[in-house]
C-alpha positions, 0 to 999 in steps of 0.5 A, spaced: 335 788 528 340 794 529 344 789 534 344 784 529 347 788 524 352 791 529 355 784 530 355 782 523 359 788 521 364 787 527 365 780 525 366 782 518 372 787 520 375 781 524 375 776 518 378 778 511 375 776 505 379 771 501 378 776 495 381 782 499 387 778 502 394 780 501 398 775 497 403 771 501 410 774 499 416 769 498 422 770 504 428 773 501 434 769 501 440 772 505 446 774 501 451 769 500 457 772 504 464 771 501 470 772 504 477 774 501 484 774 505 490 778 502 497 777 503 499 784 502 496 791 503 491 793 498 494 798 494 492 801 487 496 796 483 499 789 484 497 782 486 492 784 492 489 789 487 488 784 482 484 780 487 480 785 489 478 787 482 475 780 482 472 781 488 468 787 486 467 784 479 463 779 483 459 784 487 457 788 480 455 781 477 451 778 483 449 785 486 444 784 493 445 776 492 452 777 495 456 780 501 463 780 500 468 782 505 476 782 505 482 782 510 488 785 508 496 784 510 495 777 513 502 774 513 502 767 511 502 762 517 499 762 524 496 769 522 492 766 516 489 760 519 486 765 525 483 770 519 480 764 515 477 761 521 474 768 523 471 769 516 468 762 517 465 763 524 462 770 521 458 766 517 462 767 510 460 760 506 465 762 500 472 764 502 478 765 497 485 765 500 489 767 494 497 766 496 501 760 496 502 760 503 495 760 505 494 753 502 495 749 509 492 754 513 486 753 509 486 746 509 486 746 516 480 750 517 476 747 512 476 740 516 472 744 522 467 747 517 465 742 512 459 747 510 463 752 508 467 752 501 474 754 500 478 756 494 485 756 495 488 760 489 495 758 487 495 752 492 494 745 489 491 741 494 484 739 494 478 736 499 471 736 498 470 743 500 477 746 498 478 747 491 484 750 488 485 754 482 491 758 479 493 761 472 498 760 467 502 766 469 508 763 465 504 764 458 504 772 459 511 771 462 513 769 455 510 774 451 513 779 456 520 776 454 518 777 447 517 785 448 523 785 452 528 782 447 525 787 442 527 793 446 533 791 450 540 794 448 544 791 453 542 784 452 541 783 459 535 783 463 533 783 471 528 779 474 527 780 482 523 774 485 520 772 491 521 765 492 524 759 488 518 755 487 515 752 481 511 758 479 516 763 480 521 758 476 516 757 470 516 765 470 523 766 469 524 761 464 518 763 460 521 770 460 528 768 458 525 763 453 521 769 450 526 774 450 531 769 447 526 767 441 528 774 438 534 776 442 539 769 442 544 773 446 540 775 451 541 774 459 537 774 465 540 776 472 536 774 478 535 776 485 532 772 490 528 776 496 525 770 500 519 775 501 513 776 497 512 784 499 517 788 501 518 795 497 524 797 500 528 790 499 524 790 492 527 797 490 534 795 492 534 789 488 532 793 482 537 798 483 543 793 484 541 790 477 541 796 474 548 797 476 549 791 472 548 793 465 540 791 466 536 796 461 529 792 462 527 788 468 521 784 470 519 781 477 515 777 481 513 780 488 507 784 490 509 791 490 510 797 485 517 798 487 521 795 482 517 799 477 518 806 481 525 804 481 525 803 473 522 810 472 527 813 477 533 810 473 530 811 466 530 804 465 525 799 462 520 794 466 515 789 465 509 790 470 506 784 473 499 783 476 496 789 473 497 795 469 502 800 473 503 806 468 500 810 473 507 809 477 512 808 471 509 811 465 515 812 461 518 805 464 513 800 463 513 797 456 508 792 457 504 789 463 502 781 464 495 782 468 491 777 472 484 777 471 480 774 476 473 777 476 470 771 471 473 765 475 470 768 482 464 770 479 463 763 476 464 760 483 460 764 487 454 763 482 456 755 483 455 756 491 448 760 490 445 755 485 448 749 489 452 746 483 459 748 486 464 742 486 471 741 488 477 741 483 483 744 480 483 749 475 489 752 471 487 757 466 491 762 462 491 766 456 485 761 452 481 762 459 482 769 459 485 769 466 492 772 463 493 777 458 498 782 456 498 789 453 498 796 456 504 798 452 508 804 454 510 809 449 517 807 448 514 800 444 514 801 437 507 798 434 511 793 430 513 790 437 506 791 440 503 787 434 508 782 434 507 780 442 499 781 441 500 776 435 503 771 439 498 772 444 493 769 439 497 763 438 498 761 445 490 762 446 489 758 439 494 752 442 499 754 436 505 756 441 507 753 447 512 756 451 515 750 454 516 746 447 522 745 443 521 746 436 528 747 433 533 745 438 533 742 445 532 746 451 537 746 456 538 748 463 543 753 465 548 747 467 547 744 460 542 738 461 537 737 456 530 739 459 526 739 453 528 734 447 527 737 440 520 736 438 517 735 445 514 739 450 513 739 457 507 736 460 503 740 465 505 735 471 513 737 469 511 744 469 508 744 475 514 741 478 519 745 475 526 746 479 531 748 474 533 755 470 533 755 463 540 757 459 541 764 459 539 765 466 545 767 471 543 763 478 542 756 481 536 753 484 538 747 489 535 741 487 
């Protein structure tokens, strides 16, 4: 009998009763790996900084469900293709490529990785696994032009620009239109750099413009060099991409900032829940992707209120920078580009290849 009891106990120790079994745990899904490619070094302000703020917003919103990584200072072209391909090979299932020159490398890599989702930021070509997105930067530029028009004393603004692509031309024209809406005598002098990021070259261009009666300056490049030059010379400047008062506390009159966190988080969520689809988004003030503010100490409250009121008008659809209300809008060679009572379509804005009246310079057609 004793032997039988021992055998029964031994059997009991080897087979768990259903009442005492541990509940099965669902396997934890691995985090979505997300890669970002940056065209310039990551600094504390500027184009790359704003996109990195977007990356951090994704991490804050989605926590352990995502794992992000980035590669900075990647030139457009062959290097970009190599880096994008490496990120795909490393298991990133969502890759953001925020620079116009990354568009073609992104498309090329995407063909070889159909299970990876790509987001071509500032690009315009799409495929089933490549979406495109951009912001209506020109809306913020128009508002900055209003501030510049109110603040200038020489009626001459400067503009340091990278390349004469439509996006940049939109910005120059909108800035000029905004400026001339409050200062009809305003002129804008443009310096082309043929590079997005070259701090010494950006600084030299700004200094040259300040020697030509320019007392307020804007730019479409990747560093804070123009802002620093304005601070050094005691001039006024419009910050771009992000708030740059840390660099130019006295020079900054307003900042046109890009807000990528909402879009990036939305797209990451879509991959996680399986609802991601390709598309081409062009969002602006209304969508929260562009914002003006961060006024400097020199800007009177009346000017601040005026600019913010016009920002609300743009968000509400009451104000369109590329609409001719009271008179025709002409280019700087005298041709009518927007007839009175009409406005440019998105297609026309996206193909812009002219400079508006008031801008000194030419663009090859």
